N, C-alpha and C positions, 0 to 999 in steps of 0.2 A: 390421494395420488394424481398424477398430474404426468401425462405421457406425450410423446411426441405427437402423436395423432391429434391430442387436446389441444396442444399449441399450434400445429397445422390449421385447424378449423377455427381457433381463437384469431389466428392471422387475417383470415379472412373478413372477419368482424370490424377489423381495425385497419381498413387500408388507407383511411384518411389520416391515422396518426403518423404516420411516416411523413406526409407533407408538413403536418403541424411541427413536427419536432425538425424538421430540415428548414423552417423557415424562422428558427430561432435565431437572432442576432448575437446571442451568448453561445452559440454552439462553439465548442474549441476548435483548433487549428492544428495543434501537434500535440494532442493527447488522445487518448482513448476512451471512448464515451459509450454509453449503451445505445443501440441503434433507436430502441424507443424504451420507456421504463425506467428501471432501477437498475443501477449498478452498484456493487459493493466489492468485498476481497477479491483480489488478485488469486489464482488458484492454476496449479499443475503446471506452472512454467518448467519449459523443458525446450531444448534443441533437438532435433530429429532430424536425421539426413539432410541436414542444412536448412531446416526450416525451423522457425522459433513459434512455439506454440504458447498461446496467452490465453488462458481461460479466466473466467472471473463469475463470481457469485450474480446471477441475473434474474430478475421478475420483469420479464417483457411488456407486459400490458399494465403496470401500476406503478406510480410514483414512489408508493409506500412501500413496506416492508410486507411484500406479497410472498409467494410461492417461489422457493428458489430452484432455478436450473444453473446451470452451467453454460454461460455465453462463450465465445470462442472468436479470437482472431488469430491470423498467422501473418509471418512476415520473414523475408530474408535479409532485409537489410534496415530495418527500423525507420524505411519511409514511405515504404509500399506494403500496404496492407490488404488482406483480405478478411472481410467479415463472413465469417461461416456461421453456419445453423448452429443452434445451442448443441450442445455435446451431451449432457447428462440431464436426464429428468428424474423426478422422484416417481418411478413405476413399479417399486415391490414394496413389500409391506415393511422392510426393515429401514424405508427411506421416504415414507408416504408422505412425511411432512416438510420435506425439504431436503435436496443434495447440497450438504453445508460444505465448508471450506475443506481443503485438501491439497495435495501435492502429487508430482509425478517424479518416476525414477526408470531411466532407461537402461535395460539388461536384455542382452542377447537379441538385439533389434526389436525389441518391444517395447511398449511404453505401459508401465503398470501406474496405475492412478490409484490414489487412497484418499478417502473422503469419509466426512461423517454423514451419517444418515440419521435424519433426525423425526423423531417419533413423538407426537403430543398425545397423550392419553386425554378424553373428552368426557369419560363415564360419570366423573363427579369433580368436586373441587381440589385443584393441587395448587402448591406452591411452584411446582415446575422447577424447584432447586434440588430439594429433597426427594419430591417424588413425583410421578405423573409424567416424566420423559423417559425416552430411549436415545443413546447417543450411541450409535453402532460404527464400528471402523469396518469399512467397505473397499473392497477393490474390484476393478475391472482392468483388463488386459486389453491393449489395442495393437495391431499391426501398423495402423497409418496415423493415429491422432484425431479420426472422426469416427471410427466405428469402434465398437467392442464386442466382448462375447458376454457371458453371464456373469452377474453380479456376485462377488464372494465376501459372505460376512463374516469376516475374523473375530470381531470382538464384540460383545455387549456389554452393559455394565455389570452383568455377574462376573466378566474377565477382569474387570477393575481393582485395584486395592479395597478393602472392605470400609475405608475411611474417608472415602471420596463422595461427593455428591452426584448428583446426576449429570453435571455439566462435564463432560470430559469431551473434547473433540480438537479438531484442526490437525491430522497427521501429518508430519514432514517426516520423509524416509531419506536415508543418507547411508552411506558405505565406509567403514573403517577395517583397514586391514583384512578385507574379506567377509568382515560380518556386517549385516545389516542391521540399521536402527531405525527405529520410529520414534518420534518425540510427540505427546499430546499436549495441549494446552489443559490444566485442570483447577478444580474448586474442592478444597476437602469439606467435609462435615464441620469441621471448626471455622468455615469461611477463610482459609488460608489458600492462597495463589500458589501454584505449583506447576511443576512438568513433569510427566511421566515418561520414562523411555522402555520400550521394549525393544527386543532383538530377536534376529532369526538368523539361522545357520545354513538356512536351505530356501529361504525367500518364500515361504509357503507357509508355514507355521510360525506363531508370534508367542515370545512368553515375556511376563515383565521382569524387567531388569534393575530398574533402580528410579530414584524420583531426584529432581533437583529443587532446592527452596531455599530461601533466606532463613537464616536463624529466627529473627524477628518476623512477623508477618509484614509483607509487602503487598497489600491489596489483597482481594478475597478471589480473584481470578485471574489467570493468565491468559489470554486469548492470542492465537496464531504464533505458537512458539517457532523459532527458526534457530537450529543449533549449526553454525557454520564455524570453518576455519578461516583465518586470514592470516597471511605470512607466519603459520605455525602455531598462532594462537587462536584458543578458543574464545567463541561469543555467543551468548544466547540472546538472542533477538525476540522480544514478545510484547505483549499489550497488557500491562496490568491494570486493573480495575480496581476502583474503591482508593486511591491514593489521594490524601488532602494536598491542597495546594499549600506551597512554603515560598511564601514572596513571589518571585517571578517564576519559580519551578513548579513544575505540575500544575500549569494554569487550564489544561484541558479537562473535560468531565472524565475522560479516560487517557492513559499515557500510551505511548508510543517508544520504545526505548531498548537498551541493551544492557546486559551484565557482561564485562570481561570474566573470564574463568580458567582456572587451572583445572584441568580436567583429565581423568585416566578412565576413560569406560570400560577396559577390561579388568582393572581393580575395582570399579564402582565407586571412586573418590574424586572429591571435587573442594574447590575452595571458589566461591563466589564473591565479586568484588561490587565495587560501587555502581549504581544503576546511573546511566546518562540517556536524557532524551534524544531519540533520534533525530528528531525534526522540533523546531520550537513555533512553528505556526500553528494555525486554527484547523485544517483539515489535513489529518495524517493519520493512518491507522491501518492495521492487517497486513502489513508488509511481507514480501515472501522475495526470496532469492534464488536464483539458479547460478550453475556455470555454464558459460557458452563455450564454443569449439575453441575460441583463443585463449580459455582458462580465467576469463575475466568472472567475477562474481558479480552479477546484475541484479539489482533491487528494482521492485515495481511495490507500490502503496495505493490503498484506496485512498483518493485525494476526497474524503469525507470522514466522518467519524458519527457513531451511534449516540442518540440519546444529546445530542449537544441541543442548547437553547437556540441556537442561531439558523435553524434549518429553515429558513423562509425564503428560499431560492425563487427567483422569477423564472426559472427554467420548468419547474412543475407545472406551471399553467400552459408549459408549451410540449408536457409529455414526456418529458425525460429527469433524471437527478443522477446526477454525480458522476465522477471520471476516474481513471487513474493517473497517478502522477507521471513525470516524465521518467525514464528509466536511468538509473544510476549505477556506477562503478563503484564497489567498495575496496577499499583498503585500509590502512593502519598507520597511524602513528601516534607514538608516545601512549601506546596502549588505547587508544581512542578509533572509533570508526569513523574514515573519512568516506565522504559521498562526494562524487565529482558527476557531471553530465556525461551522458554516452557520447562518445567521439562521433557515432554515426549521425545525431543531431546537427551536425555542422551543415550537414547537405542540405539543411532546409534555408539556409541563407541565401538570399535573392538579392541584398545589396549591403555595402559595408562601408563604414567610415571610421578614422582614427584622427584623435587630436590629442595633443598636449593641453594642458590649462592651467590655470592659477585662480584659486579659490571658487571660481565659478564656472558653467557652462551650462548652455540649453540645447537641448535635444530638439530636432524638428518632430513635428505629429507622425504618429505612426499607431499601429493598432496592434499587431503581434511583432514583438521584437526583443533582442537580447542586448545587453548593456553589460560591458566589463570595465571595472575601474581598479586602477593602479595607484596606490597612494603612498604617500612617504610622511611618516611622522604625523600621522592623522590623529586629531584630538577631538574633532567635531566635524559632523558631516550630516546634512539633511539632503534628502534625494525625495522630490514631490513629483508623484505620477498622478495626471488629471488633476481632479479639483480635491480629493480627500483621502488620497492613500499617500501614506508619508512614512520614510525608513529614515531613521536619526541612531546617530552615536554621539553619545554625551555621558561625559564622566564613566568611561568604559562600560557602557550599558548599549547595546545595540537594540532598537525597538521596531515594531512594525505597528502603525496606528492606521486606523480606517473609520470613517464616518460612515454615511449613508451607503456608499458602496459596499460595506461589510456586511450588510443585511444582517445587523446585530453582532458583527464581530467588531472587536474593539481595539485591543492592544495584545501584543504578546512581544517578550523581551528576553536577551540572553547577556550573561556577563562575558565580556571580552576584554583581555590585558590590553589588546593592542589588534589594529585593524588596517591590514595592507591592501586587502584583495576584496572586490565585491564583485559578483556575477549574478546578472538578474534575467530570468526568463517571464515575459509577460505575454499570455495569452489573452483572448475576448473576455476570459471570466475566470483566470487563475494568475496566480504569481508563484515563482519559486525562487528563492534566494539564496545561493551558496556564499558563506563568508569565508574568507581566509582558505581558498582552495577547497572548502568541502568539510572545513573542520565543525562548523556548524550551518543549519539550514535552517529556512522558514519555507511552507507552503501553504497556501491557503485560494479559497475561492474568492472572486470580488466581483463585483457587478457594477462598473461604472457608467455613468449616463452617457457620456462619451467615450467609445471604444477607441475609436482615432483620437490620442490625447498626445500633449505634449510632457516632457520630463524636463524638471530643471534640478541641476546638482550644486550644491553649494559645501564648502568645506574650508578649513584655517590653513590648508596647505598645498602643495603642486600635486599634479598626477596626469595620468593619461587616461584617457578614454575610448574605447572602441565599441561601436553600435551596430548591430545588423536588422535589416527588417527580416522577418521569417515567413518561410511561406506555410504551406499546410501538408499534413500526410495525406498520400494518395490512398483512398481506400475503396475498393472493389468490393460491389456487394453481391451475394451469391444469390 
């Protein structure tokens, strides 16, 4: 177990760690990061009384996979943030080895948090897949997003279907027609990934309802499931593990993507369609969405990925690891999810220029910046950022390539029939690219030697280029 008192005591012994972290030139300007230590999945995203709460998996004092708490940020405008004390700690028997990922649901002016309590048995050797692990579904109820009452364990492994392994986790709760549903990622005894759905009529007791799976196995585990409606269409966003690479597709060790679905929850019927990757970059995983007060579906993701062979970031030596992506608004087009930068990010712009160009343009040296290209009949495109980061479009393939700056990241690609619009956000140690107004995206960490760098653009056509220098999030520390 690890309690809030343990955290307070340990924090006193790491008084110099924050100074080390803050000295790192690769600290990001417009992304949320761990104050110190390790960050992964976004959790419990919600808006409550005008304040957006952003929780995340957090190991405060280690840059590796340590004991998991829930870190916590709040914001009212996506520019000014408050860094709060960790919210959840693994302090009961049912979550003693980590408060794993989960979600939030606002009801009757209270926030209900549901998460996975991890328990790992150590009395003998286990494989921790079929035995030796508990994955408990736990709820806490908060009046303010900062404090909560007693932890309520709703389900243990005995409450899941009997053909499931011990890997069932990441509850996401939603409501349809006055009925509450909870979706969890799962791995069957036959190593087939799927999602389990529970339902509740009173928001207090939960019963098994149905499962969602493909006819043929598609990976052995579906993590972080998120079942959402966009424009009246259902989409299941999840992270399948165990998918083999197919050409330029599925190039990461684990995938992050979505299925469009025809779904009737009441009748327990569904038809699941083709899986699409949500992002084609190196560092994207564990997405979570929520609906804001304007009715927008906003998505965040872990700007990282587990078990990849390129996790040799220089930030580790400075006492921190990983970050969250920029917030993205989700819409649909042609039965596909479209991702676009949150409009509030425009408030970070500190200066702007706009030029028409023919075939080439050189941009001035900048460190954190945004570039937007509108292109006509583009057949060839090369964007060179710093010395060794290159974006190209050739023979209807868009590619991100990195050399030394990638720290082991090399190349990722996507097929595009045409290219009309490119929107790039460059932070001190990350790049996010939105193509054709968010039809495809690339997200990656990068560690260029010269953080302030020039950008050159060459293409076969004419176009317009708008670029902005970007400022930083303003973060108050509690």
